[in-house]
C-alpha positions as CSV (number, residue, x, y, z in Angstrom):
1,M,-35.0,-43.4,11.2
2,H,-32.0,-42.2,13.1
3,M,-29.5,-44.0,10.9
4,K,-31.4,-42.7,7.8
5,S,-31.1,-39.1,9.0
6,L,-27.4,-39.5,9.7
7,L,-26.9,-41.0,6.3
8,T,-28.8,-38.1,4.6
9,A,-26.8,-35.5,6.6
10,A,-23.5,-37.2,5.6
11,I,-24.5,-37.1,1.9
12,I,-25.5,-33.4,2.1
13,A,-22.2,-32.6,3.9
14,A,-20.2,-34.5,1.3
15,T,-22.0,-32.7,-1.6
16,V,-21.4,-29.3,-0.1
17,A,-17.7,-30.1,0.4
18,A,-17.4,-31.2,-3.2
19,L,-18.9,-27.9,-4.5
20,P,-16.4,-25.6,-6.2
21,L,-15.3,-22.8,-3.9
22,Q,-17.0,-20.1,-6.0
23,A,-20.3,-22.0,-5.8
24,R,-20.4,-21.6,-2.0
25,A,-21.4,-18.5,-0.1
26,E,-18.6,-15.9,-0.3
27,D,-17.0,-14.5,2.8
28,E,-17.0,-10.7,2.8
29,M,-14.0,-8.7,3.8
30,K,-13.8,-4.9,4.3
31,V,-10.6,-3.6,2.9
32,A,-9.2,-0.1,3.2
33,V,-6.9,1.0,0.4
34,G,-4.9,4.1,0.2
35,Q,-4.4,6.2,-2.9
36,R,-7.1,5.0,-5.4
37,G,-5.8,4.6,-8.9
38,N,-2.2,3.9,-8.2
39,W,-0.9,0.8,-10.0
40,D,0.4,-0.9,-6.9
41,T,-2.7,-0.1,-4.8
42,S,-5.1,-1.5,-7.4
43,V,-4.4,-5.2,-6.7
44,C,-7.7,-5.8,-4.8
45,Q,-9.8,-3.8,-7.2
46,L,-8.4,-5.4,-10.4
47,G,-8.4,-8.9,-8.8
48,Q,-12.0,-8.5,-7.7
49,D,-13.1,-7.2,-11.0
50,A,-11.4,-10.2,-12.7
51,G,-13.1,-12.7,-10.5
52,I,-10.0,-13.9,-8.8
53,F,-11.1,-13.1,-5.2
54,K,-14.5,-14.7,-6.0
55,K,-12.7,-17.8,-7.1
56,H,-11.2,-17.9,-3.6
57,G,-14.6,-17.5,-2.0
58,L,-14.2,-13.8,-1.1
59,K,-16.2,-10.7,-1.8
60,L,-14.3,-7.4,-1.0
61,D,-15.9,-4.3,0.2
62,I,-13.3,-1.8,-0.8
63,L,-13.0,1.6,1.0
64,Y,-10.6,4.1,-0.5
65,T,-8.6,6.4,1.8
66,A,-6.3,9.4,1.3
67,G,-3.2,7.5,2.5
68,G,-1.6,5.2,5.1
69,G,-2.6,7.2,8.1
70,E,-6.3,7.0,7.3
71,T,-5.9,3.3,6.4
72,I,-4.3,2.5,9.7
73,Q,-7.2,4.2,11.6
74,A,-9.8,2.3,9.6
75,V,-8.1,-1.0,10.6
76,V,-7.5,0.0,14.2
77,S,-11.1,1.0,14.7
78,G,-12.4,-2.3,13.1
79,S,-14.2,-0.5,10.3
80,A,-11.9,-2.4,8.0
81,D,-10.7,-6.0,8.3
82,A,-7.5,-5.2,6.4
83,G,-5.6,-2.3,5.0
84,M,-3.4,-2.1,1.9
85,A,-0.3,-0.1,1.2
86,V,0.3,1.3,4.6
87,G,3.6,3.0,5.6
88,T,5.6,0.5,7.6
89,L,6.9,3.1,10.1
90,G,3.4,4.2,10.8
91,V,2.4,0.6,11.5
92,I,5.3,0.1,13.8
93,G,4.6,3.3,15.7
94,A,0.9,2.4,16.0
95,Y,1.7,-1.1,17.2
96,A,4.1,0.2,19.8
97,K,1.3,2.4,21.2
98,G,-0.9,-0.7,21.6
99,A,-2.9,-0.6,18.3
100,P,-4.5,-4.0,17.5
101,I,-2.8,-4.5,14.1
102,R,-0.6,-7.1,12.5
103,I,1.4,-7.0,9.3
104,I,0.0,-9.8,7.0
105,Q,2.0,-9.1,3.8
106,G,4.8,-6.9,2.4
107,Q,3.5,-4.4,-0.1
108,A,6.4,-2.5,-1.5
109,T,10.2,-2.9,-1.0
110,G,11.7,0.3,-2.4
111,T,9.5,3.0,-3.9
112,A,9.0,5.0,-7.1
113,E,7.4,8.2,-5.7
114,F,8.9,11.5,-6.8
115,W,8.6,15.1,-5.7
116,Y,8.1,18.0,-8.2
117,V,7.5,21.7,-8.5
118,R,5.5,23.8,-10.9
119,A,7.5,24.5,-14.1
120,D,7.9,28.2,-13.3
121,N,9.1,27.5,-9.7
122,K,12.7,28.8,-9.1
123,L,13.5,25.7,-7.0
124,K,16.0,23.6,-9.1
125,T,16.5,20.7,-6.7
126,L,15.1,19.9,-3.2
127,K,18.4,21.0,-1.6
128,D,17.5,24.6,-2.5
129,A,14.4,24.4,-0.2
130,M,14.1,27.1,2.5
131,P,12.4,26.9,5.9
132,E,9.3,28.5,4.3
133,T,9.2,26.0,1.5
134,T,6.1,23.7,1.8
135,L,6.9,20.0,1.0
136,A,4.0,17.6,0.5
137,F,3.3,14.1,1.7
138,S,0.1,12.1,1.8
139,T,-0.9,11.5,5.4
140,A,0.8,11.1,8.8
141,G,2.4,7.7,9.2
142,S,2.5,7.0,5.5
143,S,5.4,5.9,3.4
144,T,5.6,9.4,1.8
145,N,5.8,10.8,5.3
146,E,8.9,8.7,6.0
147,A,10.3,9.7,2.6
148,V,10.0,13.5,3.2
149,L,11.6,13.1,6.6
150,G,14.4,11.2,4.9
151,L,14.7,13.7,2.1
152,S,14.9,16.5,4.6
153,E,17.9,14.8,6.3
154,V,19.6,13.8,3.1
155,Y,19.5,17.3,1.7
156,G,20.0,19.1,5.0
157,I,16.8,21.1,4.8
158,K,14.0,22.0,7.2
159,P,11.0,22.8,5.0
160,K,7.4,22.9,6.2
161,L,5.9,19.4,5.8
162,V,2.3,19.4,4.8
163,P,-0.1,16.4,4.4
164,T,-2.0,16.8,1.0
165,G,-3.7,13.5,0.5
166,N,-3.6,11.8,-2.9
167,P,-1.7,12.8,-6.1
168,P,-4.5,14.5,-7.9
169,T,-5.3,16.7,-4.8
170,T,-1.6,17.4,-4.4
171,F,-1.3,18.4,-8.0
172,T,-4.1,20.9,-7.7
173,A,-2.5,22.4,-4.6
174,V,0.8,22.8,-6.4
175,M,-0.6,24.3,-9.6
176,S,-2.8,26.7,-7.5
177,G,0.3,27.8,-5.5
178,Q,-0.9,26.4,-2.2
179,I,2.1,24.0,-2.0
180,D,5.6,24.5,-3.3
181,V,6.7,20.9,-3.7
182,G,4.2,18.1,-4.5
183,W,4.5,14.4,-4.6
184,A,3.3,11.8,-7.1
185,S,3.3,8.0,-7.6
186,P,3.7,6.8,-11.2
187,P,1.9,6.8,-13.5
188,F,0.4,9.9,-12.1
189,G,2.6,12.8,-13.2
190,F,3.8,11.4,-16.4
191,K,1.3,13.4,-18.5
192,Q,2.1,16.6,-16.6
193,L,5.8,16.0,-17.0
194,D,5.4,15.5,-20.8
195,A,3.4,18.7,-21.0
196,K,6.1,20.5,-19.1
197,Q,3.7,21.6,-16.4
198,I,6.0,20.3,-13.7
199,R,9.6,19.4,-13.0
200,I,11.0,16.7,-10.7
201,V,13.2,17.9,-7.9
202,A,13.7,14.7,-5.9
203,H,13.0,10.9,-5.9
204,A,12.2,8.7,-2.9
205,D,15.3,6.6,-3.7
206,D,17.5,9.7,-3.1
207,V,17.2,8.4,0.5
208,P,19.6,5.4,0.5
209,S,17.8,3.6,3.3
210,L,14.5,3.4,1.4
211,R,16.0,1.5,-1.6
212,N,16.0,-1.9,0.1
213,E,13.5,-1.3,2.9
214,T,9.9,-2.7,2.9
215,I,8.5,0.7,3.0
216,R,4.8,-0.3,2.8
217,V,2.9,-3.3,4.1
218,N,-0.6,-4.8,4.1
219,I,-2.2,-5.1,7.6
220,S,-5.1,-6.6,9.4
221,N,-6.9,-6.0,12.6
222,T,-5.7,-8.4,15.3
223,N,-9.2,-9.7,16.1
224,F,-9.6,-10.6,12.4
225,V,-6.3,-12.4,12.3
226,T,-7.2,-14.4,15.3
227,K,-10.8,-15.3,14.4
228,H,-10.7,-15.6,10.6
229,K,-7.5,-17.4,9.7
230,D,-9.0,-19.3,6.9
231,V,-10.5,-16.2,5.3
232,L,-7.2,-14.4,5.7
233,D,-5.3,-17.3,4.1
234,R,-7.6,-17.2,1.1
235,F,-7.2,-13.4,0.9
236,R,-3.4,-13.8,0.8
237,A,-3.6,-16.4,-1.9
238,A,-6.1,-14.3,-4.0
239,Y,-3.9,-11.2,-3.6
240,I,-0.8,-13.1,-4.8
241,E,-2.7,-14.5,-7.8
242,S,-4.1,-11.1,-8.7
243,L,-0.6,-9.6,-8.5
244,N,0.9,-12.3,-10.7
245,W,-2.0,-11.7,-13.2
246,M,-1.3,-7.9,-13.2
247,Y,2.3,-8.5,-14.2
248,S,1.7,-11.1,-16.9
249,S,-1.5,-10.2,-18.7
250,D,-2.4,-7.6,-21.3
251,A,-6.0,-8.0,-20.0
252,A,-4.8,-6.7,-16.7
253,V,-3.3,-3.7,-18.4
254,A,-6.6,-3.0,-20.2
255,A,-8.5,-3.4,-16.9
256,Y,-6.2,-0.9,-15.2
257,V,-6.4,1.6,-18.1
258,K,-10.2,1.5,-17.7
259,F,-10.1,1.8,-13.9
260,A,-7.5,4.5,-13.7
261,K,-8.2,6.2,-17.0
262,S,-4.5,5.7,-18.0
263,N,-2.7,4.7,-21.2
264,A,-1.6,1.1,-22.1
265,D,1.9,2.1,-23.2
266,V,2.4,4.0,-19.9
267,V,1.2,1.1,-17.8
268,K,3.5,-1.4,-19.6
269,R,6.4,1.0,-19.1
270,L,5.4,1.5,-15.5
271,R,5.4,-2.2,-14.5
272,T,8.7,-2.9,-16.2
273,E,10.7,0.2,-15.3
274,Y,9.2,1.9,-12.3
275,I,7.2,-0.5,-10.1
276,T,8.6,-3.9,-10.9
277,K,7.1,-7.2,-9.7
278,A,10.1,-7.8,-7.5
279,M,9.4,-4.6,-5.6
280,E,5.8,-5.8,-4.9
281,D,6.6,-9.2,-3.5
282,P,4.0,-9.9,-0.7
283,T,6.2,-12.4,1.1
284,K,9.1,-10.0,1.4
285,F,9.9,-8.0,4.5
286,S,13.4,-6.5,4.6
287,G,15.3,-3.7,6.2
288,T,14.2,-4.4,9.8
289,E,17.3,-2.8,11.3
290,T,16.9,0.4,9.2
291,L,13.2,0.5,10.0
292,M,13.9,0.4,13.7
293,K,16.6,3.2,13.4
294,N,14.3,5.4,11.3
295,A,11.3,4.8,13.7
296,I,13.5,6.1,16.5
297,R,15.0,8.9,14.5
298,F,11.6,10.1,13.3
299,K,10.2,9.8,16.9
300,M,7.8,6.9,16.2
301,L,9.5,4.7,18.7
302,D,11.5,5.3,21.9
303,K,13.5,2.1,21.5
304,P,13.6,-0.8,18.9
305,L,10.9,-3.4,19.0
306,T,12.1,-6.7,20.6
307,D,12.4,-9.9,18.7
308,A,9.2,-11.1,20.4
309,Q,7.3,-8.0,19.4
310,L,8.5,-8.3,15.8
311,K,7.4,-11.9,15.7
312,E,4.0,-10.9,17.0
313,L,3.6,-7.9,14.6
314,V,5.0,-9.4,11.4
315,Q,2.8,-12.4,10.4
316,I,3.8,-13.1,6.8
317,P,3.6,-16.8,5.8
318,G,6.6,-18.0,3.8
319,R,8.4,-14.8,4.5
320,S,11.5,-14.1,2.5
């Protein structure tokens, strides 16, 4: 009887192991994502809707935030297992203060964000900004926070920096006169530019250091990284597969148009001219020296992280 039971158990185990991954119970991951509706922050949503994460045995519970600062807090508190599209400087600063977070993927090297004013605003370029000029960014510690600090230095200005959340909220603030200079991430803003409601006064890549810097990353709670390596590995694989699909398939364009209420021609232009696949390489993490300098310059660090600290913080398999 004992041998018969062992044989039965072995057969059951072998049968379960032979089942396709999607036929097994799915592991659930809570994922915080900043800026709902942006092309480059839609990887998890579009991948899940297309069944890619399910194929890897995952079900994502997606929480949308107003930006990198809120996303970091969600991961630090443990209310999210992972956070997408977080400003790298904000992550470095939080880690240096003891936050239990790790960088699990690169998210954006270089950035396509731009800053604009209402069409009737007298400001021609950002260098004309005065101390009373209000300049928007998303949330504290975000990549747009780093960008406005950099733009202020490049143009030699000292405007009032104001967190305004996502692009739609920022646009409302600009058009109502609450904010002078708003920010947007393509494709948001294209329609307003074509309608001549707004004018661009600066681009993020006006800051030379941002052009080749991994300005945003994907992160995870340290506890999750330690205890759920298999789940995290499958998440990384599903994320990369979803990203590849987004840049190769017309079906992905159609899915994004439906999700973000966008236009197919705009999306196709966006992914070839503004936010290229090379910019979104999840295995890439570059500009470390610049990141350390900027973190100190913008008072997020007192001194550079050591090699040991960087090795602990940046955990990107196959990193390039």
